[in-house]
Backbone as CSV, one residue per row, in Angstrom:
resi,resn,N_x,N_y,N_z,CA_x,CA_y,CA_z,C_x,C_y,C_z
1,MET,9.448,-16.854,3.914,8.415,-17.019,4.963,8.612,-16.861,6.531
2,CYS,8.428,-15.804,7.181,9.282,-15.367,8.590,7.860,-15.621,9.280
3,TYR,8.692,-16.015,10.951,8.152,-16.807,11.979,8.559,-15.464,12.704
4,ALA,7.517,-14.760,14.127,7.673,-13.821,14.744,6.974,-14.293,16.242
5,ASN,7.634,-14.298,17.400,7.209,-14.932,18.437,6.261,-13.517,18.979
6,LEU,4.675,-13.395,19.426,4.000,-12.699,19.875,4.085,-12.622,20.914
7,GLY,4.761,-13.288,22.050,4.887,-13.055,23.079,5.997,-13.676,24.130
8,LYS,6.538,-13.465,25.584,7.610,-14.264,26.135,6.788,-15.267,27.179
9,ARG,7.250,-16.487,26.992,7.155,-17.378,28.280,7.160,-16.635,29.716
10,GLU,6.295,-17.043,30.180,6.474,-16.021,31.835,7.512,-17.379,32.496
11,ASP,6.625,-18.895,32.408,7.258,-19.910,33.433,7.048,-21.165,32.566
12,MET,7.557,-21.950,32.689,7.799,-23.160,31.916,6.207,-24.161,31.888
13,ASN,5.500,-23.608,32.633,4.439,-24.366,33.119,3.358,-23.696,31.914
14,LYS,3.602,-22.681,31.220,2.435,-22.118,30.527,2.849,-22.393,28.962
15,PRO,1.571,-22.739,28.388,1.783,-23.014,26.682,2.637,-22.108,26.424
16,PRO,3.440,-22.677,25.036,4.323,-21.371,24.158,3.276,-20.498,23.334
17,ALA,3.610,-19.355,23.643,3.012,-17.915,22.807,2.679,-18.495,21.294
18,ARG,1.389,-18.114,20.513,1.469,-18.131,19.003,2.777,-17.703,18.583
19,LEU,3.035,-18.277,17.243,3.628,-17.533,16.318,2.648,-16.519,15.271
20,SER,3.474,-15.593,14.885,2.265,-15.272,13.760,3.350,-15.509,12.467
21,ILE,2.636,-15.966,11.396,3.593,-16.112,10.379,3.375,-14.566,9.181
22,TYR,4.668,-14.434,9.309,4.805,-13.124,7.707,5.075,-13.685,6.700
23,PHE,4.516,-13.318,5.578,5.655,-13.902,4.277,4.498,-12.329,3.195
24,ASN,5.925,-12.718,2.352,5.579,-11.726,1.384,4.613,-12.231,0.102
25,VAL,3.855,-10.742,0.009,2.740,-10.827,-1.070,2.860,-9.852,-2.098
26,HIS,2.816,-10.252,-3.538,3.085,-9.418,-4.617,1.659,-9.501,-5.361
27,LEU,0.969,-8.101,-5.286,-0.253,-8.076,-5.954,-0.022,-6.900,-7.021
28,VAL,0.482,-7.585,-8.079,0.316,-7.277,-9.919,-1.008,-7.150,-10.759
29,SER,-1.001,-5.678,-10.932,-2.440,-5.512,-11.540,-2.227,-4.506,-12.775
30,ASP,-2.723,-4.682,-14.166,-2.863,-3.937,-14.626,-3.996,-2.474,-14.692
31,SER,-4.296,-2.697,-14.036,-5.398,-2.407,-13.235,-5.312,-1.243,-12.317
32,THR,-6.320,-1.093,-11.466,-6.337,-0.151,-10.211,-5.817,-1.454,-8.776
33,GLY,-5.782,-2.531,-9.185,-5.552,-3.122,-7.685,-6.790,-3.456,-7.036
34,GLU,-7.973,-2.926,-7.263,-8.938,-3.404,-6.343,-9.207,-4.624,-6.066
35,THR,-9.679,-5.423,-7.165,-9.797,-6.906,-7.063,-8.615,-7.671,-6.160
36,LEU,-7.323,-7.260,-6.394,-6.510,-7.932,-5.967,-6.704,-7.882,-4.564
37,ASN,-6.269,-6.434,-4.378,-6.520,-6.092,-2.598,-7.699,-6.896,-1.840
38,ALA,-8.572,-6.539,-2.311,-10.063,-7.505,-1.907,-10.014,-8.848,-1.303
39,ILE,-9.357,-9.764,-2.655,-9.581,-11.177,-2.807,-8.343,-11.467,-1.560
40,GLN,-7.085,-10.977,-1.426,-6.254,-10.856,-0.856,-6.058,-11.066,0.961
41,ARG,-7.187,-9.823,1.040,-7.359,-9.752,2.507,-8.588,-10.514,3.035
42,ALA,-9.195,-11.033,1.885,-10.297,-12.199,2.573,-9.773,-13.354,2.427
43,ALA,-8.653,-13.694,1.596,-8.368,-14.940,1.758,-7.443,-15.269,3.299
44,CYS,-7.002,-14.091,3.207,-5.842,-13.910,4.531,-6.418,-14.185,5.871
45,ALA,-7.752,-13.619,5.636,-8.415,-13.489,6.852,-9.005,-14.981,7.228
46,GLN,-8.598,-15.766,6.573,-9.209,-16.909,6.920,-8.471,-17.992,7.828
47,PHE,-7.164,-17.400,8.130,-6.162,-17.635,8.769,-5.467,-17.052,9.738
48,GLN,-5.601,-17.816,11.169,-5.066,-17.368,11.994,-3.996,-16.511,12.260
49,ASN,-3.454,-15.458,12.952,-2.021,-15.200,13.030,-1.111,-14.941,11.847
50,VAL,-1.782,-14.712,10.699,-1.248,-14.682,9.553,-1.158,-13.036,8.905
51,GLN,0.513,-12.729,8.593,0.738,-10.923,8.549,0.990,-11.133,7.071
52,PRO,0.381,-10.720,6.197,1.095,-10.602,4.799,1.716,-9.127,4.684
53,LEU,2.804,-9.337,3.991,3.626,-8.459,3.923,3.337,-7.777,2.311
54,GLU,2.658,-6.788,2.145,2.015,-6.628,0.819,2.973,-5.502,0.036
55,HIS,3.386,-6.185,-1.397,3.903,-5.523,-2.235,3.096,-4.804,-3.436
56,ASN,2.684,-4.211,-4.143,1.431,-3.669,-4.459,2.309,-2.705,-5.837
57,TYR,1.842,-3.354,-7.321,1.808,-3.046,-8.389,0.862,-2.456,-9.017
58,TYR,0.602,-1.344,-9.589,-0.392,-1.154,-10.430,-0.188,-0.374,-11.853
59,LEU,-1.608,-0.631,-12.307,-1.178,-0.480,-13.640,0.335,-1.026,-14.588
60,VAL,0.158,-2.104,-14.598,1.430,-2.843,-14.957,1.069,-3.159,-16.422
61,ARG,1.540,-2.728,-17.418,1.270,-2.501,-18.567,2.496,-2.544,-19.990
62,SER,3.417,-2.492,-19.148,4.616,-2.553,-20.103,5.744,-3.258,-19.922
63,GLU,6.540,-4.161,-20.781,7.805,-4.763,-20.044,8.584,-3.746,-19.034
64,ARG,8.874,-2.709,-19.491,10.192,-2.105,-18.410,8.900,-2.124,-16.973
65,GLN,7.495,-1.846,-17.175,7.334,-2.037,-15.408,7.087,-3.596,-15.107
66,LEU,6.949,-4.273,-15.868,6.900,-5.771,-15.363,8.154,-6.754,-15.220
67,GLU,9.487,-5.497,-15.303,10.785,-5.901,-15.288,11.069,-5.673,-13.615
68,ARG,10.584,-4.352,-13.559,10.790,-3.631,-12.087,10.237,-4.820,-11.199
69,VAL,9.101,-5.060,-11.259,8.137,-6.053,-10.840,8.879,-7.500,-10.428
70,MET,9.385,-7.797,-11.422,10.155,-9.104,-11.040,11.419,-8.880,-10.518
71,ARG,12.056,-7.849,-10.567,13.256,-7.616,-9.298,12.944,-7.713,-7.885
72,GLU,11.504,-6.538,-8.193,11.078,-6.904,-6.156,11.114,-8.147,-6.005
73,ILE,10.290,-8.898,-6.655,9.783,-10.492,-6.513,11.108,-11.471,-6.153
74,GLU,12.041,-11.152,-6.809,13.566,-12.106,-6.600,13.783,-11.463,-5.331
75,ALA,13.777,-9.926,-5.289,14.131,-9.633,-3.552,13.937,-9.999,-2.429
76,ALA,12.458,-10.105,-2.598,11.329,-10.560,-1.543,10.409,-11.519,-1.839
77,PRO,10.846,-12.679,-1.969,10.316,-13.809,-2.393,8.880,-14.303,-1.977
78,GLY,7.765,-14.704,-2.380,6.506,-15.122,-1.659,5.585,-15.536,-2.568
79,VAL,4.192,-15.294,-2.274,3.616,-15.362,-3.363,2.841,-14.382,-4.403
80,VAL,2.781,-14.664,-5.714,2.066,-13.481,-6.554,0.774,-13.581,-7.122
81,TRP,-0.098,-12.666,-6.810,-1.321,-12.859,-7.116,-1.554,-11.523,-7.965
82,TYR,-2.289,-12.085,-9.242,-2.139,-11.197,-10.548,-3.089,-10.978,-11.213
83,THR,-3.893,-9.359,-11.707,-4.580,-9.825,-13.059,-3.848,-8.777,-13.989
84,ILE,-3.809,-9.590,-15.107,-3.010,-9.248,-16.077,-3.367,-9.450,-17.362
85,SER,-3.880,-8.900,-18.403,-4.985,-9.408,-19.606,-3.788,-9.377,-20.579
86,ASP,-3.298,-8.966,-20.607,-1.828,-9.006,-22.073,-1.159,-10.641,-21.778
87,GLU,-1.089,-11.179,-23.033,-0.994,-12.551,-22.894,0.531,-12.664,-22.727
88,ASN,1.212,-11.934,-23.567,2.933,-11.716,-23.355,3.361,-10.928,-22.094
89,LEU,2.979,-10.332,-21.511,3.341,-10.015,-20.298,3.080,-10.928,-19.203
90,ARG,1.868,-11.457,-19.200,1.508,-12.734,-18.310,2.312,-14.019,-18.479
91,SER,2.528,-14.217,-20.052,3.254,-15.646,-19.844,4.971,-15.593,-19.459
92,LYS,5.237,-14.057,-19.365,6.558,-13.764,-19.089,6.913,-13.784,-17.583
93,LEU,5.474,-13.082,-17.083,5.974,-13.025,-15.449,5.231,-14.553,-14.564
94,GLU,4.510,-15.325,-15.570,4.419,-17.049,-14.950,5.579,-17.871,-15.188
95,ALA,6.144,-17.419,-16.528,7.994,-18.520,-16.422,8.862,-18.083,-15.726
96,PHE,8.735,-16.494,-15.678,9.730,-15.590,-14.414,9.322,-16.745,-13.108
97,CYS,8.266,-16.644,-12.709,8.180,-16.901,-11.177,8.230,-18.649,-10.916
98,ARG,7.694,-19.505,-12.251,7.690,-20.801,-12.475,9.342,-21.174,-12.090
99,GLU,10.068,-20.695,-12.833,11.872,-21.236,-12.870,12.173,-20.529,-11.569
100,ARG,11.562,-19.713,-10.499,12.202,-19.724,-9.346,11.258,-20.012,-8.180
101,GLY,10.492,-21.014,-8.302,9.627,-21.843,-7.862,8.584,-20.880,-7.001
102,VAL,8.365,-19.909,-7.298,7.324,-18.722,-6.695,6.015,-19.041,-7.097
103,SER,5.278,-19.094,-5.869,3.530,-19.589,-6.540,2.934,-18.408,-6.910
104,THR,2.120,-18.619,-8.219,1.431,-17.788,-8.399,-0.271,-17.949,-8.552
105,LEU,-0.675,-16.924,-8.750,-2.402,-17.180,-8.777,-3.283,-16.266,-9.629
106,PRO,-3.499,-16.268,-11.053,-4.400,-15.428,-11.840,-5.824,-15.687,-11.028
107,VAL,-6.131,-14.368,-10.651,-6.998,-14.343,-9.741,-8.504,-14.769,-10.433
108,LEU,-8.573,-13.852,-11.607,-10.063,-14.108,-12.204,-10.001,-14.769,-13.393
109,ASP,-8.938,-15.533,-13.532,-8.956,-16.609,-14.538,-10.175,-17.602,-14.940
110,ALA,-10.339,-18.570,-13.212,-11.828,-19.412,-13.019,-12.740,-18.725,-13.020
111,SER,-13.238,-17.543,-12.751,-14.625,-16.986,-13.014,-14.973,-16.273,-14.539
112,VAL,-13.635,-16.011,-15.364,-13.642,-15.763,-16.565,-14.318,-17.445,-17.615
113,ALA,-13.475,-18.427,-16.802,-13.439,-19.294,-17.806,-14.879,-19.829,-17.381
114,MET,-15.389,-20.139,-16.176,-16.771,-20.337,-16.037,-17.681,-19.661,-16.611
115,LEU,-17.712,-18.461,-17.013,-18.686,-17.400,-17.626,-18.714,-17.820,-18.812
116,GLY,-17.190,-17.790,-19.967,-17.405,-18.326,-20.762,-17.948,-19.341,-21.038
117,ARG,-17.799,-20.411,-20.509,-18.445,-21.692,-20.603,-19.925,-21.880,-20.494
118,HIS,-20.489,-20.916,-19.738,-22.020,-20.642,-19.693,-22.293,-19.888,-20.912
119,LEU,-21.682,-18.720,-20.767,-22.358,-17.964,-22.331,-21.961,-18.160,-23.610
120,GLY,-21.019,-19.289,-23.473,-20.273,-20.184,-24.773,-19.866,-18.771,-25.929
121,VAL,-19.067,-18.186,-25.251,-18.148,-17.164,-25.902,-16.955,-17.108,-25.369
122,SER,-16.126,-16.424,-25.974,-14.906,-16.254,-25.132,-14.589,-14.431,-24.844
123,ALA,-13.611,-14.733,-23.834,-13.885,-13.750,-23.504,-12.794,-12.454,-24.060
124,ASN,-13.039,-11.335,-24.139,-12.255,-10.389,-25.294,-10.801,-9.795,-24.253
125,ARG,-10.642,-10.214,-23.023,-9.399,-9.716,-22.288,-9.066,-8.014,-22.428
126,VAL,-10.282,-7.448,-22.027,-9.609,-6.124,-22.287,-9.219,-5.435,-20.903
127,VAL,-8.410,-4.421,-21.016,-7.426,-4.594,-19.861,-8.304,-3.190,-18.912
128,ALA,-8.690,-3.566,-17.816,-9.495,-2.918,-17.288,-10.694,-2.203,-17.684
129,GLY,-11.264,-3.922,-18.147,-12.390,-3.505,-18.834,-13.803,-3.401,-17.786
130,GLN,-13.710,-3.947,-16.704,-14.558,-3.238,-15.521,-14.828,-2.154,-16.056
131,HIS,-14.409,-0.963,-15.880,-14.393,0.161,-16.239,-14.970,0.677,-17.347
132,ALA,-16.600,1.525,-16.959,-16.998,2.067,-18.421,-16.392,3.412,-18.419
133,LEU,-16.177,4.011,-20.155,-15.426,5.049,-20.524,-16.308,6.194,-20.385
134,ASP,-16.824,6.515,-19.170,-17.791,7.689,-18.837,-17.219,8.567,-18.351
135,ASP,-17.581,9.661,-17.544,-16.865,10.924,-16.786,-16.536,10.219,-15.499
136,ASP,-17.309,9.517,-15.160,-16.293,9.036,-13.692,-15.348,8.202,-13.649
137,TYR,-14.960,7.818,-14.532,-14.109,6.673,-15.241,-12.727,7.492,-15.735
138,PHE,-12.713,8.721,-16.379,-12.065,9.449,-16.378,-11.075,10.429,-15.009
139,ASP,-12.051,10.605,-14.305,-11.960,11.272,-13.184,-10.978,10.483,-12.268
140,ARG,-11.491,9.217,-12.350,-10.715,8.146,-11.305,-9.546,8.192,-11.985
141,MET,-9.337,7.932,-13.282,-8.077,7.735,-13.912,-7.178,9.052,-13.943
142,GLU,-7.841,10.322,-13.740,-6.766,10.935,-13.670,-6.412,11.403,-12.110
143,ALA,-7.201,10.829,-11.175,-6.883,10.764,-9.942,-5.361,9.920,-9.694
144,ILE,-5.780,8.815,-10.246,-4.751,7.705,-10.345,-3.567,8.049,-10.679
145,ASN,-3.166,9.198,-12.017,-2.501,9.551,-12.615,-1.725,10.648,-11.796
146,PHE,-2.286,11.287,-11.156,-1.923,12.269,-10.091,-1.658,11.833,-9.094
147,THR,-1.792,10.836,-8.370,-1.039,10.234,-7.153,-0.046,9.519,-7.940
148,LEU,0.343,8.652,-8.802,1.423,8.168,-8.856,2.476,9.393,-9.461
149,ALA,2.300,10.508,-9.854,3.084,11.090,-10.357,3.194,11.889,-8.959
150,HIS,2.995,11.544,-7.521,3.082,12.582,-6.501,3.375,11.717,-5.225
151,ASP,4.116,10.371,-5.789,3.782,9.477,-4.583,5.717,9.720,-3.730
152,ASP,5.323,9.671,-2.462,6.698,9.699,-2.224,7.481,10.950,-2.340
153,GLY,6.768,12.173,-2.015,7.585,13.177,-2.333,8.195,13.321,-3.674
154,GLN,7.472,12.705,-4.610,7.715,13.690,-6.152,7.065,14.578,-6.473
155,ASN,7.628,15.607,-6.876,7.102,16.910,-7.758,5.994,17.677,-6.866
156,VAL,6.706,18.073,-5.418,6.099,18.518,-4.545,5.635,19.617,-4.921
157,ASP,6.020,20.451,-5.424,5.600,21.462,-6.097,3.725,21.446,-6.482
158,GLY,3.875,20.285,-7.362,2.724,20.283,-7.870,1.525,19.896,-7.038
159,LEU,1.654,19.566,-5.745,0.963,19.281,-4.429,-0.071,19.917,-3.885
160,ARG,0.083,21.436,-4.549,-0.413,22.404,-4.282,-1.930,21.946,-5.289
161,ASN,-1.861,21.526,-5.749,-3.398,20.922,-6.632,-4.054,19.898,-5.991
162,ALA,-3.205,19.138,-5.154,-3.921,17.899,-4.803,-5.302,18.182,-3.830
163,ASP,-5.999,17.121,-3.404,-7.240,17.149,-2.565,-6.337,17.039,-1.026
164,VAL,-5.790,16.141,-1.151,-5.212,15.377,0.212,-3.679,15.156,0.044
165,ILE,-3.121,15.659,1.229,-1.647,15.614,0.940,-1.549,14.674,2.549
166,LEU,-0.979,13.509,2.513,-0.479,12.508,3.532,0.798,12.879,3.819
167,LEU,1.012,13.011,5.357,2.664,13.304,5.943,2.438,11.851,6.772
168,GLY,3.965,11.610,6.709,4.014,10.205,8.141,5.449,9.744,7.642
169,VAL,5.954,9.081,8.498,7.311,8.511,8.425,7.232,7.338,7.479
170,SER,8.638,6.445,7.579,8.550,5.314,6.559,7.556,4.038,7.293
171,ARG,7.108,3.696,6.435,6.039,2.505,6.785,4.541,2.784,7.574
172,THR,4.128,4.054,7.329,2.848,4.450,7.755,1.601,4.191,6.581
173,SER,2.175,3.575,5.561,0.886,2.893,4.581,0.483,4.209,3.507
174,LYS,1.349,5.466,3.406,1.151,6.433,2.714,0.564,6.218,1.478
175,THR,1.609,5.349,0.664,1.625,5.142,-0.562,-0.018,3.788,-0.887
176,PRO,0.147,3.085,-0.548,-1.298,2.412,-0.503,-2.580,3.116,-0.222
177,THR,-2.471,4.208,0.839,-3.469,4.854,1.449,-3.849,5.797,0.118
178,SER,-2.984,6.611,-0.390,-3.019,7.509,-1.458,-3.520,6.579,-3.033
179,VAL,-2.978,5.798,-3.043,-4.063,5.031,-4.083,-5.289,4.492,-3.923
180,TYR,-5.401,3.812,-2.790,-6.950,3.803,-2.560,-7.968,5.178,-2.511
181,LEU,-7.100,6.012,-1.943,-7.985,7.649,-2.091,-8.016,7.753,-3.784
182,ALA,-7.510,7.261,-4.509,-6.899,7.648,-5.872,-8.675,6.997,-6.584
183,ASN,-8.638,5.805,-6.179,-9.661,4.757,-6.466,-10.868,5.708,-6.023
184,ARG,-11.183,6.312,-5.154,-12.345,7.261,-5.122,-12.112,8.337,-5.508
185,LYS,-11.311,8.833,-6.564,-11.199,9.707,-7.244,-10.572,11.330,-6.301
186,VAL,-10.337,11.091,-5.691,-9.417,12.025,-4.641,-7.759,12.011,-5.107
187,LYS,-7.626,13.035,-5.768,-6.036,13.564,-5.593,-5.170,13.507,-4.682
188,ALA,-4.724,12.324,-4.514,-3.907,12.409,-2.769,-2.613,12.166,-3.274
189,GLY,-1.575,13.096,-2.929,-0.068,12.789,-2.994,0.141,12.712,-1.305
190,ASN,1.555,11.963,-1.354,2.241,11.912,0.154,3.481,12.594,0.095
191,ILE,4.054,12.880,1.041,5.468,13.155,1.509,6.050,12.640,2.595
192,PRO,7.147,12.053,2.739,7.581,11.150,3.514,8.419,11.600,4.477
193,LEU,8.268,11.697,6.035,9.048,12.431,7.208,10.006,11.902,7.239
194,VAL,11.416,12.638,6.635,12.555,11.659,7.104,13.326,12.234,7.847
195,PRO,14.360,11.891,9.179,14.875,12.493,9.961,16.077,13.181,9.196
196,GLY,16.236,14.480,9.638,17.057,15.570,9.128,16.908,16.036,7.514
197,VAL,16.138,15.694,7.348,15.216,16.251,5.867,14.047,17.523,5.860
198,PRO,14.292,18.706,5.950,13.099,19.340,5.814,12.010,19.171,5.372
199,LEU,10.851,19.554,5.809,9.451,19.309,4.835,9.513,20.786,3.736
200,PRO,9.127,20.358,2.598,9.138,21.619,1.644,8.602,22.925,2.511
201,ALA,8.909,23.779,2.541,8.392,25.163,3.254,6.874,25.692,2.544
202,PHE,6.622,25.189,1.765,5.166,25.858,1.301,3.752,24.866,1.776
203,VAL,4.515,23.671,2.221,3.007,22.832,2.823,3.030,23.610,4.205
204,GLU,3.652,23.846,5.429,3.569,24.583,6.220,2.681,26.002,5.985
205,GLU,2.602,26.415,4.828,2.177,27.718,4.545,0.821,27.942,3.880
206,LEU,0.558,26.235,3.712,-0.892,26.276,2.953,-2.048,26.642,3.747
207,GLY,-2.847,27.406,3.307,-4.001,27.625,4.236,-5.010,26.782,4.137
208,PRO,-6.227,27.482,4.996,-7.723,26.423,4.655,-8.312,25.887,3.743
209,ARG,-7.617,27.057,2.386,-8.132,26.910,1.194,-7.555,25.755,0.083
210,GLY,-6.236,25.434,0.651,-5.546,24.560,0.203,-5.933,23.074,0.508
211,PRO,-5.261,22.292,-0.199,-5.333,20.643,0.400,-5.512,20.387,1.573
212,LEU,-6.558,19.624,1.919,-6.358,18.877,2.992,-5.113,17.952,3.599
213,ILE,-4.736,18.713,4.613,-3.327,17.955,4.828,-3.527,16.635,6.398
214,VAL,-3.305,15.806,5.847,-3.552,14.621,7.140,-1.982,13.760,7.823
215,GLY,-1.711,13.948,8.906,-0.831,13.681,9.428,-0.753,11.829,9.821
216,LEU,-0.198,10.956,9.352,-0.582,9.752,9.594,0.612,9.080,10.991
217,LYS,0.095,8.942,12.059,0.841,8.711,13.485,0.712,7.450,13.365
218,ILE,1.402,6.502,14.270,1.879,5.223,14.568,2.535,5.403,15.929
219,SER,2.569,4.206,16.682,3.336,4.325,17.722,4.623,3.443,17.425
220,ALA,5.643,3.946,18.273,7.065,3.543,17.949,7.105,2.100,18.100
221,GLU,6.355,1.034,19.014,6.735,-0.175,19.108,6.014,-0.877,17.877
222,ARG,4.626,-0.607,17.599,4.263,-1.067,16.178,4.776,-0.825,14.900
223,LEU,5.840,0.531,14.844,6.837,0.946,13.607,7.948,0.000,13.583
224,VAL,8.465,-0.252,14.842,9.630,-0.964,15.099,9.643,-2.073,14.390
225,GLN,7.818,-2.966,14.646,7.862,-4.287,14.572,7.550,-4.708,12.831
226,ILE,7.111,-3.401,12.468,6.685,-3.281,10.937,8.039,-3.114,10.176
227,ARG,8.884,-1.682,10.629,10.280,-2.124,10.074,10.974,-3.032,10.236
228,ARG,11.261,-3.890,11.243,11.888,-4.938,11.835,11.159,-6.413,10.392
229,GLN,10.304,-6.381,10.230,10.076,-7.645,9.529,9.874,-7.029,8.190
230,ARG,10.103,-5.695,7.712,10.176,-5.503,6.279,11.960,-5.478,6.024
231,LEU,12.551,-5.569,7.029,14.021,-5.602,6.967,14.500,-7.190,6.757
232,ILE,13.397,-8.108,7.479,13.692,-9.548,7.226,13.497,-9.947,5.999
233,SER,11.950,-9.513,5.488,11.659,-9.752,4.266,12.886,-9.623,3.127
234,LEU,13.077,-8.626,3.158,14.463,-8.082,2.141,15.863,-8.973,2.493
235,GLN,16.064,-9.874,3.472,16.825,-10.512,3.860,18.335,-9.416,4.264
236,GLU,17.802,-8.440,4.892,18.727,-7.255,5.499,18.851,-7.452,6.764
237,ASP,19.956,-6.805,7.605,19.846,-6.692,8.919,19.127,-5.892,9.370
238,GLU,18.378,-6.107,10.328,16.923,-6.019,11.179,17.303,-4.925,12.592
239,HIS,18.842,-5.060,12.860,19.657,-4.093,13.860,20.024,-3.122,13.155
240,THR,18.955,-2.480,12.430,20.052,-0.881,12.319,19.376,0.458,12.754
241,ILE,19.717,1.831,12.142,18.887,2.543,12.477,17.860,2.890,12.497
242,TYR,17.339,2.487,11.144,16.284,2.138,10.734,15.148,1.775,11.812
243,ALA,15.293,0.629,12.294,14.512,-0.340,13.175,14.784,-0.282,14.518
244,ASP,15.770,0.751,14.716,16.703,0.851,16.301,15.098,1.697,17.298
245,GLU,14.788,1.199,18.154,14.116,1.373,19.074,14.025,2.967,19.496
246,ALA,15.080,3.360,19.675,15.678,4.391,20.284,15.097,5.742,19.306
247,ALA,15.726,5.262,17.937,15.712,6.021,17.061,14.330,6.508,16.320
248,VAL,13.520,5.047,16.278,12.438,5.519,16.063,11.658,6.169,16.643
249,ARG,11.475,6.099,18.209,10.828,7.018,18.880,10.386,8.593,18.866
250,ASP,12.476,8.429,18.536,12.275,9.747,18.040,11.772,10.416,17.024
251,GLU,12.143,10.060,15.562,11.265,10.104,14.770,9.900,10.279,15.204
252,VAL,9.110,9.430,15.811,7.849,9.246,15.923,7.669,10.407,16.662
253,THR,8.372,10.816,17.668,7.818,12.222,18.469,8.155,13.578,17.664
254,GLN,9.223,13.522,16.819,9.508,14.635,16.074,8.152,15.140,15.009
255,ALA,7.689,13.757,14.437,6.560,13.913,13.142,5.455,14.492,14.054
256,ASN,5.084,14.029,15.203,3.754,14.120,16.174,4.082,16.050,16.474
257,ARG,5.211,15.981,16.618,5.265,17.549,17.198,5.254,18.628,15.917
258,LEU,5.152,18.010,15.025,5.043,18.635,13.441,3.940,18.874,13.542
259,PHE,3.329,17.604,13.561,1.739,17.429,13.400,0.839,18.542,14.253
260,GLN,1.253,18.684,15.723,0.422,19.295,16.657,0.817,20.741,16.456
261,ARG,2.024,21.365,15.809,2.345,22.544,15.976,1.531,23.365,14.661
262,ASN,1.443,22.353,13.451,0.566,22.938,12.569,-0.849,22.798,12.661
263,ARG,-1.382,22.002,13.458,-2.694,21.644,14.034,-3.647,21.044,13.259
264,TRP,-2.482,20.078,12.160,-3.090,19.343,10.891,-3.929,18.219,11.534
265,LYS,-4.976,17.821,10.994,-5.745,16.525,11.197,-4.374,15.587,11.572
266,THR,-4.957,14.228,12.250,-4.011,13.240,12.050,-5.091,12.041,12.421
267,ILE,-4.376,10.819,11.868,-4.891,9.734,11.990,-3.845,8.128,12.381
268,ASP,-4.145,7.462,13.196,-3.317,6.634,13.688,-3.763,5.407,13.330
269,VAL,-2.232,5.169,12.522,-2.537,4.268,11.804,-2.205,2.680,12.146
270,SER,-1.804,2.842,13.594,-1.368,1.525,14.275,-1.551,0.426,14.262
271,ARG,-2.605,0.445,14.073,-3.643,-1.208,14.247,-4.856,-0.495,13.202
272,ARG,-4.966,0.073,11.874,-5.712,0.624,10.928,-5.273,-0.431,9.840
273,SER,-6.115,-0.728,9.263,-5.924,-1.269,7.748,-6.059,-0.192,6.444
274,VAL,-5.616,-0.274,5.323,-5.412,0.660,4.708,-7.106,1.477,4.283
275,GLU,-7.688,0.171,4.205,-9.325,0.757,3.987,-9.732,1.817,4.972
276,GLU,-9.464,1.381,6.574,-10.386,1.951,7.374,-9.275,3.694,7.188
277,THR,-8.514,3.652,7.287,-7.507,4.931,7.242,-8.323,5.815,6.404
278,ALA,-8.246,5.226,4.966,-8.668,5.939,3.648,-10.542,6.187,3.981
279,ALA,-11.053,5.674,4.679,-12.365,6.211,4.601,-12.124,7.334,5.890
280,ALA,-11.498,7.078,7.140,-11.538,8.012,7.701,-11.143,9.578,7.096
281,ILE,-10.124,9.682,6.192,-9.700,10.698,5.380,-10.598,11.010,4.731
282,LEU,-11.752,9.909,3.793,-12.900,10.615,3.435,-13.915,11.396,4.043
283,ASN,-14.116,10.735,5.844,-15.125,11.320,6.022,-14.601,12.893,6.639
284,LEU,-13.242,13.139,6.838,-12.771,14.246,6.993,-12.979,15.460,5.709
285,LEU,-12.704,14.707,4.510,-12.886,15.708,3.238,-14.451,15.908,3.295
286,ASN,-15.371,14.880,3.956,-16.823,15.192,3.356,-16.915,16.110,4.589
287,GLU,-16.464,16.779,5.837,-16.887,17.300,6.888,-16.317,18.747,6.569
288,ARG,-15.304,18.677,5.779,-14.412,20.247,5.280,-15.344,20.412,4.144
289,ASN,-15.940,19.638,3.360,-16.618,19.957,1.919,-17.958,20.958,2.315
290,ALA,-18.478,19.977,3.606,-19.708,20.609,4.071,-19.673,21.868,4.689
291,GLN,-18.791,22.252,5.120,-18.409,23.188,5.835,-18.649,24.805,5.096
292,SER,-17.651,24.103,3.821,-17.124,25.370,2.586,-18.369,25.838,1.985
């Protein structure tokens, strides 16, 4: 858990500035993670100056996937909230965290147990059982599969079939926003803007009939803060070019020029939650569809 001073004392007579509490929270789900995200944010909202550093793992249904999750937890210890129905995977995750003194919470267990006592029947522990197997469900799963396959610049040629392409520098919430949109049946892909690495040429050639392209903007000051806290959580040196103020400012400027040159829609994510960003993108999609 990390602490960062939000302000400086201008004189010794003033009370010290409040500290923000930064901590890692790992959200592990064998489904879409909607339940975990909603509960985690509602819980954190009850505490002042608390800043969770989210690590999201969706559709975790195999031991190989779980092993990757456990490596991430070990690299950035914090708290683990999960919704996993498979008893074998649950046991492995719980044992792993218990051995390392990592707090865990199976967020649905208390509700399922209470309902089972009331009904007098046992839960069937169906993975993603809250989703009915209808057309709406399959459309959502198709969008989620597309998004996971086109995350962080993967399979860029396939982005021609996306509904939305998100562009942004590192740590602008491209991945969680894409997954949130996928849960709304939107095929979203994202490409990171990396200094010195050109954007795939076809992206700037996509016409008005192609995917909606949205640039995620962020202030340099906010980005430096986010990146430094990310490095601290990973126990790495925060004084690197990745979080250097001058380098970050140049990176943000170049991204903004790219957005402006192509006249792409932009959203400032400096102080927006993932839900707010996704809602703004859905509005842009609705406006576009209404005009077509």
